[in-house]
C-alpha positions as CSV (number, residue, x, y, z in Angstrom):
1,M,167.5,149.1,168.2
2,D,169.0,150.9,171.2
3,D,171.9,153.7,171.9
4,P,174.8,151.9,173.5
5,N,174.5,155.1,176.0
6,R,171.4,153.9,177.5
7,A,172.0,151.6,180.0
8,A,174.9,151.9,182.4
9,R,174.9,150.2,185.7
10,R,177.3,150.8,188.6
11,I,178.4,148.7,191.8
12,R,180.0,149.4,195.0
13,S,181.2,147.3,198.0
14,L,184.3,148.3,199.3
15,L,186.3,149.3,196.0
16,P,186.1,152.5,193.8
17,V,182.8,152.7,191.5
18,L,182.3,150.8,188.8
19,V,179.6,151.0,185.5
20,V,178.7,148.1,183.5
21,L,176.9,149.6,180.4
22,C,174.0,147.3,178.6
23,A,174.1,148.3,175.3
24,L,171.0,146.3,173.8
25,A,171.9,147.2,170.1
26,Q,172.5,146.2,166.8
27,L,174.8,143.2,167.6
28,G,175.9,143.5,163.8
29,A,177.3,146.8,164.4
30,V,179.8,145.2,167.7
31,L,181.0,141.8,165.8
32,G,181.2,139.6,163.0
33,V,182.3,137.5,161.0
34,T,180.9,135.1,158.2
35,R,178.7,132.1,157.7
36,F,179.3,129.0,156.2
37,I,176.1,126.6,156.5
38,S,176.9,123.1,158.8
39,D,175.3,119.9,158.0
40,T,174.1,120.2,162.2
41,V,173.1,123.4,162.4
42,T,169.7,124.6,161.0
43,D,170.3,128.3,159.7
44,A,167.8,131.2,159.2
45,P,167.0,132.1,155.4
46,S,169.4,134.9,154.3
47,R,168.3,137.3,151.7
48,P,169.0,136.1,148.1
49,R,172.4,137.6,146.4
50,A,169.7,137.8,142.8
51,G,167.5,140.4,145.0
52,V,170.6,143.1,145.8
53,S,169.7,146.4,145.3
54,A,171.5,148.2,142.6
55,G,174.0,150.6,144.1
56,P,176.0,153.8,142.9
57,G,177.1,153.4,139.3
58,R,175.6,150.0,138.3
59,P,174.9,149.9,134.5
60,S,171.4,149.8,132.9
61,A,171.6,148.9,129.7
62,D,171.0,145.2,128.6
63,G,174.6,144.8,128.1
64,G,175.6,146.3,131.0
65,E,173.0,144.6,133.4
66,Q,174.9,140.9,132.2
67,H,177.9,142.5,132.5
68,A,177.4,143.8,136.2
69,N,175.5,140.1,136.7
70,A,178.8,138.1,135.6
71,R,181.0,140.2,137.7
72,R,179.0,140.0,141.0
73,I,178.2,136.3,140.1
74,A,182.1,135.5,139.8
75,V,182.9,137.6,143.0
76,G,179.8,135.5,144.9
77,A,182.3,132.4,143.6
78,L,185.2,134.0,145.5
79,L,183.5,134.8,148.6
80,D,182.4,131.1,148.8
81,R,185.9,130.5,148.3
82,R,186.8,132.4,150.8
83,S,184.1,131.0,153.3
84,T,185.4,127.5,152.6
85,A,188.6,127.7,153.4
86,F,188.3,129.9,156.6
87,L,185.4,126.8,157.9
88,S,188.4,123.7,156.9
89,R,191.2,126.4,157.9
90,D,192.9,126.0,154.4
91,R,195.3,128.8,154.6
92,E,196.8,127.8,150.8
93,A,193.1,128.3,149.6
94,F,192.6,131.1,151.8
95,N,195.6,132.9,150.6
96,A,194.3,132.5,147.0
97,T,191.4,134.7,147.3
98,L,193.8,137.7,148.1
99,D,195.3,140.0,145.6
100,P,198.7,138.7,145.1
101,Q,200.2,142.1,144.3
102,D,199.5,143.3,148.1
103,A,202.1,141.1,150.2
104,A,201.1,143.9,153.6
105,F,197.0,143.3,152.7
106,R,197.6,139.2,152.3
107,Q,199.7,139.2,155.6
108,S,197.3,141.6,157.0
109,Q,194.4,139.2,156.1
110,T,196.6,136.1,156.8
111,G,197.2,137.0,160.2
112,V,193.2,137.4,161.0
113,F,193.0,134.0,159.5
114,D,195.0,132.5,162.4
115,N,193.8,134.3,164.8
116,I,190.5,132.7,164.6
117,A,191.7,129.1,164.7
118,E,190.1,128.2,167.6
119,V,186.6,129.8,167.3
120,P,184.0,127.1,167.0
121,F,182.5,128.6,164.3
122,A,178.8,126.7,163.3
123,G,178.2,129.1,160.5
124,W,180.2,131.4,158.1
125,E,178.8,133.2,155.2
126,Y,178.9,136.6,152.9
127,E,176.3,138.6,151.0
128,I,176.8,141.0,148.7
129,V,174.0,143.3,150.2
130,T,175.0,146.7,147.7
131,P,177.5,146.4,144.6
132,D,179.5,149.7,143.6
133,A,178.6,150.3,146.9
134,F,181.8,153.3,147.0
135,E,184.3,155.1,144.8
136,L,187.6,154.3,144.7
137,S,190.0,157.5,144.3
138,A,191.9,157.7,141.3
139,A,195.1,157.0,142.9
140,R,193.7,153.7,144.0
141,K,192.4,153.2,141.1
142,S,196.0,153.7,139.3
143,A,197.6,151.5,142.1
144,L,195.8,148.5,141.7
145,G,196.3,149.0,138.2
146,A,193.4,146.7,136.7
147,P,189.6,146.8,136.9
148,T,187.9,146.8,139.8
149,F,184.7,146.3,141.8
150,T,183.6,147.5,145.4
151,A,180.7,145.9,146.9
152,Q,178.8,146.5,151.0
153,V,179.5,142.5,152.2
154,D,177.1,141.8,155.4
155,L,179.7,138.8,156.9
156,L,177.5,136.2,158.7
157,Y,178.1,134.0,161.2
158,R,177.1,131.7,164.4
159,I,179.1,130.1,167.4
160,T,178.4,126.6,167.8
161,G,176.1,125.6,170.7
162,H,175.2,129.5,171.1
163,D,173.8,131.0,168.0
164,V,170.6,129.9,165.6
165,T,170.4,133.6,164.5
166,P,173.5,134.7,162.7
167,V,175.0,137.6,163.7
168,R,175.3,140.1,160.5
169,V,178.4,143.1,160.4
170,P,178.6,145.1,157.3
171,Q,181.9,145.1,155.4
172,Y,183.0,147.3,152.6
173,L,185.2,145.5,150.2
174,T,187.5,146.2,147.0
175,F,188.0,143.8,144.2
176,V,190.4,143.4,141.4
177,L,190.1,141.3,138.0
178,R,194.2,140.2,137.3
179,S,194.6,138.0,134.5
180,G,190.5,137.0,134.5
181,T,190.2,135.9,138.6
182,W,188.7,138.3,140.6
183,Y,190.9,138.7,144.5
184,L,189.7,140.1,147.7
185,A,192.2,143.2,147.6
186,G,191.2,145.8,150.2
187,D,188.5,146.1,152.9
188,T,189.5,150.0,154.1
189,D,188.4,151.6,150.9
190,G,185.5,152.5,152.2
191,T,186.7,154.7,154.7
192,A,187.0,157.7,153.1
193,A,183.0,157.7,151.9
194,G,182.4,156.5,155.6
195,M,181.8,153.5,155.3
196,R,184.5,151.8,158.0
197,A,183.3,148.2,158.9
198,P,183.2,147.4,162.8
199,T,186.4,146.4,165.0
200,Q,186.4,142.5,165.3
201,V,187.5,140.4,168.6
202,W,189.8,138.6,166.2
203,D,191.7,141.8,164.7
204,L,193.0,142.6,167.9
205,G,194.9,139.4,168.1
206,P,195.1,135.3,168.4
207,I,192.1,134.6,170.1
208,T,192.0,131.8,173.1
209,V,188.9,129.9,173.6
210,V,187.4,128.6,176.9
211,Q,184.3,126.6,177.1
212,G,182.2,126.1,179.9
213,T,179.1,124.3,181.1
214,H,176.8,127.1,179.9
215,S,179.5,129.6,178.5
216,T,182.3,130.1,175.7
217,V,184.6,132.8,176.5
218,L,186.6,134.2,173.6
219,G,189.4,136.1,174.7
220,I,192.8,138.1,174.3
221,G,195.7,136.7,177.0
222,A,196.0,133.8,179.5
223,R,193.7,130.6,179.2
224,A,193.9,130.6,183.0
225,A,192.4,134.0,183.3
226,L,190.0,133.3,180.6
227,R,189.0,130.6,182.6
228,E,188.2,132.4,185.2
229,F,186.0,134.5,183.0
230,A,183.5,130.9,182.1
231,D,183.7,129.9,186.0
232,T,182.2,133.2,187.1
233,A,179.7,133.1,183.8
234,D,179.0,129.5,184.6
235,K,177.5,130.2,188.5
236,A,175.5,133.2,186.9
237,V,173.9,131.5,184.4
238,P,171.8,129.1,187.0
239,R,171.3,131.8,189.1
240,V,169.5,134.0,186.2
241,S,167.1,131.2,185.4
242,A,166.3,130.7,189.0
243,V,164.7,133.7,189.1
244,W,163.5,134.5,185.3
245,G,162.7,130.9,184.4
246,E,163.9,128.4,181.5
247,S,162.1,130.1,178.3
248,W,166.0,131.6,177.4
249,P,168.9,129.5,175.6
250,G,170.6,129.2,179.1
251,R,173.9,130.2,177.9
252,T,176.0,133.0,176.8
253,V,179.2,134.2,174.7
254,V,181.5,136.0,176.6
255,V,184.1,138.4,174.9
256,V,187.7,139.5,176.4
257,P,189.6,141.6,174.9
258,G,193.0,142.9,176.4
259,T,192.8,146.1,177.4
260,Q,189.9,148.8,178.2
261,A,191.0,150.9,174.9
262,Q,190.2,147.5,172.6
263,M,187.0,147.2,174.1
264,A,186.6,150.6,172.8
265,R,187.5,150.0,169.6
266,L,185.0,146.6,169.3
267,L,182.2,149.5,170.6
268,G,183.4,151.9,168.0
269,A,183.8,154.8,171.1
270,E,186.5,157.1,172.4
271,P,188.7,154.6,175.3
272,S,187.8,156.9,177.8
273,K,183.8,156.6,177.4
274,Y,184.6,153.6,179.2
275,L,187.1,154.2,181.8
276,K,184.8,152.9,184.3
277,I,182.3,150.6,182.5
278,A,183.4,146.6,183.7
279,A,180.8,144.8,180.7
280,V,178.7,146.0,177.9
281,T,175.6,143.3,177.1
282,T,174.9,143.4,172.9
283,G,171.6,141.9,171.9
284,E,168.7,142.6,169.6
285,R,165.7,144.1,171.5
286,G,162.6,141.5,171.4
287,A,164.7,139.2,169.7
288,A,162.3,135.7,170.2
289,S,163.5,133.5,172.5
290,D,163.4,130.3,170.4
291,A,165.2,131.9,168.0
292,A,168.6,131.9,170.0
293,A,169.8,135.5,169.5
294,A,173.9,136.3,169.1
295,D,174.1,138.5,172.4
296,R,177.3,138.3,173.8
297,V,178.6,140.4,176.8
298,I,181.7,142.5,176.6
299,V,184.6,142.7,179.5
300,N,186.4,145.6,180.0
301,P,189.3,143.7,181.4
302,D,191.0,146.5,183.1
303,A,188.3,147.7,185.4
304,F,187.3,144.4,185.7
305,R,190.3,143.2,187.4
306,E,189.9,146.0,190.0
307,L,186.8,144.0,191.3
308,G,186.7,141.8,193.8
309,D,184.7,137.7,193.7
310,L,181.5,139.1,194.5
311,E,181.3,142.5,192.7
312,R,182.7,140.0,189.5
313,R,179.4,137.9,190.5
314,V,177.7,140.6,190.0
315,V,178.4,142.0,187.0
316,L,178.4,138.9,185.2
317,A,174.8,138.4,186.8
318,H,173.3,141.4,186.2
319,E,174.3,141.2,182.1
320,I,173.5,137.8,182.0
321,T,170.0,139.0,183.1
322,H,170.0,141.4,179.8
323,V,170.5,138.5,177.8
324,A,167.9,136.1,179.5
325,S,165.4,138.8,179.3
326,R,165.8,140.1,175.7
327,A,163.6,138.5,174.3
328,F,160.7,141.1,176.9
329,T,163.1,144.3,176.4
330,R,161.4,146.6,173.8
331,A,162.1,149.8,172.9
332,W,158.5,150.9,175.4
333,T,160.6,149.4,178.3
334,P,160.9,152.2,180.6
335,T,165.4,151.3,181.4
336,W,165.0,151.6,185.1
337,L,162.9,148.3,185.1
338,S,165.4,146.6,182.9
339,E,168.2,148.0,184.6
340,G,166.7,147.5,188.0
341,F,166.0,144.2,187.5
342,A,169.4,143.3,186.0
343,D,170.9,144.5,189.5
344,Y,167.7,142.8,191.5
345,I,169.5,139.7,190.3
346,G,172.6,140.8,190.5
347,Y,172.5,141.5,194.0
348,L,170.4,139.0,195.3
349,D,171.5,136.8,198.0
350,S,174.5,138.9,198.2
351,A,173.0,141.1,201.5
352,Q,173.5,144.0,200.1
353,T,171.4,147.1,201.2
354,M,171.0,150.9,199.9
355,R,174.0,151.6,202.5
356,T,176.5,149.4,200.3
357,A,175.0,149.5,196.8
358,A,172.9,152.8,196.8
359,P,175.5,155.1,198.8
360,E,174.6,158.0,196.6
361,L,170.9,158.0,196.9
362,R,171.0,157.2,200.0
363,R,173.5,160.2,200.9
364,D,170.5,162.6,198.9
365,V,167.9,160.9,200.9
366,K,168.9,161.4,204.3
367,A,170.0,164.8,202.8
368,G,166.1,165.8,202.3
369,K,166.7,165.5,198.3
370,M,164.1,163.3,197.6
371,P,163.5,162.2,193.7
372,T,159.9,162.9,192.9
373,Q,159.3,160.2,190.2
374,L,161.0,157.0,189.2
375,P,163.7,157.6,186.9
376,A,163.5,158.7,183.0
377,D,165.0,157.0,180.1
378,P,167.5,160.3,179.1
379,S,168.8,159.8,183.7
380,F,170.9,156.5,182.6
381,E,172.6,158.1,179.7
382,T,176.5,157.7,180.6
383,T,177.1,161.7,180.6
384,Q,174.4,162.6,183.3
385,E,175.9,163.6,186.6
386,D,173.5,161.7,188.6
387,L,173.8,158.7,187.0
388,P,174.4,156.2,190.0
389,Q,171.4,157.5,191.4
390,A,169.5,156.4,188.7
391,Y,170.5,152.8,188.7
392,E,170.1,152.7,192.3
393,M,166.5,154.2,192.3
394,G,165.6,151.2,189.5
395,W,167.2,148.7,191.5
396,L,165.2,149.6,194.9
397,A,161.9,150.0,192.9
398,C,162.3,146.2,191.6
399,K,163.7,144.9,195.1
400,L,160.5,146.7,196.6
401,I,158.3,145.0,194.1
402,A,159.8,141.4,195.2
403,E,159.3,142.3,198.6
404,R,155.8,143.5,198.7
405,W,154.6,141.8,195.8
406,G,156.9,138.8,195.9
407,Q,159.8,138.0,192.9
408,A,157.5,135.7,190.3
409,K,155.5,139.3,190.0
410,L,158.1,141.2,189.2
411,V,159.7,139.0,186.7
412,E,155.5,138.7,185.3
413,L,155.7,142.6,185.4
414,Y,158.9,142.7,183.3
415,R,157.6,140.3,180.9
416,T,153.8,142.0,180.9
417,V,155.4,145.5,179.8
418,G,157.5,143.5,177.1
419,A,154.6,141.6,175.4
420,E,154.8,141.5,172.3
421,R,151.5,143.5,170.5
422,P,149.6,141.7,167.8
423,P,150.0,142.2,164.3
424,G,148.6,145.8,163.1
425,V,148.7,147.3,167.1
426,N,151.0,150.1,167.7
427,A,153.7,149.9,170.0
428,P,152.7,151.5,173.4
429,D,154.9,154.4,174.8
430,S,157.1,153.5,177.6
431,A,154.2,154.8,180.2
432,S,151.0,153.2,179.3
433,A,152.6,150.0,178.9
434,L,153.8,150.5,182.4
435,A,150.4,151.8,183.8
436,S,148.5,148.8,181.9
437,A,150.8,146.3,183.3
438,M,151.1,147.5,186.9
439,V,147.1,147.9,186.9
440,S,146.8,144.5,185.9
441,V,150.2,142.8,187.6
442,L,149.9,144.6,191.1
443,G,146.7,146.0,191.0
444,T,148.1,149.8,191.7
445,S,148.6,152.8,189.3
446,P,152.3,154.2,188.7
447,D,151.0,157.2,190.6
448,A,150.4,155.0,193.9
449,F,153.5,153.4,193.4
450,T,155.9,155.9,193.2
451,N,154.8,157.0,196.9
452,I,154.9,153.6,197.9
453,W,158.2,153.6,196.8
454,L,159.3,157.1,198.1
455,D,158.3,156.3,201.4
456,Y,160.7,152.6,200.7
457,L,163.4,154.9,200.2
458,R,163.1,157.1,203.2
459,T,162.6,153.7,205.3
460,Q,165.9,152.3,203.7
461,A,167.7,155.4,204.1
462,G,167.4,154.8,207.6
């Protein structure tokens, strides 16, 4: 998986610069709930609970083993009841899974239960991954005043009409045994041991769901405002398919938190990091397209509202391009190609030129500060001073390929670079994968292409 800092893009017209971050990271680090197997959706096989590895402190004697297994089975049954209650919207049954002696925790949990009332889940399940995952403090044990059990529990969920492969996210839970019955007693006790569950969008407030033709928007805020995101995404999806082809599900989930600070919480980062980030795409590099992996476009509403209609269209088309192409986006795919290709589709038919869409690079070229090569992956870190130029170089490289060799060749190049290698063949490095693809698809070498590209920059800069 990739560092969320690895891909950022900026757009410019008459408004201030805004960056769009494509974080092809493990989606489970961003969003997650649980999975319930619906009657109408075939799910991917899950890991068996019986095969869970022992966590710290698990007894090894036969009697201890039997006790531990019985405890895990009982807690698993509790989690199954909780899953069923969530799906069936049975508030009473859900409350019955919570520690009856902790009013504050019960209120917090029922708040989340209410927040997701509109979300169309196709699947929802808990999986115990590591029993006895962390130790409770003496003070916490004393406060609970009863036998306890801790565990890392993965929560898996699927959104109807979008996910076949479930989202998987770790949770670190505390359970308490009262009068022979196990209850969920806490979800933050692992924090002291560095085990912090990621924030979910429904942790932030009530979720409003807006369905589009090619999109589902999960957001916090007015339905009318969220409808605009669905409409923009619905227009972007066919534009992406027109270039990339139909070999992807052709739909997307857009997550719209209420504020920039909430977006940062979803991504586990400081709010200042996303000051000029308009949107983020999360997903898994190289996930099979027929598995309909759980990609998400997460919007920064504070930044997005500063954009005009054109910029909003560009942003979502760019991000949805990442969703469409992620099956061919590998660890070895050069960032200039993945981000430049997304910008190429985003800007397509927008009449944008180097003057309007790449002003920083144009300024450098006209001042004689010419690049000598295509930007390396580290150039796309958000801390880089010349970050805008890196994205502008990637866009113009892809634009050049489409103009000189044809748009179909640009798509073929992307797919060839990111093609899955046969079993037993080591993953290539970025340079060799690109060189091989350029020779086979474009009939030229990276060095020759770089020279053509540098001439193109001079011409475009005017």
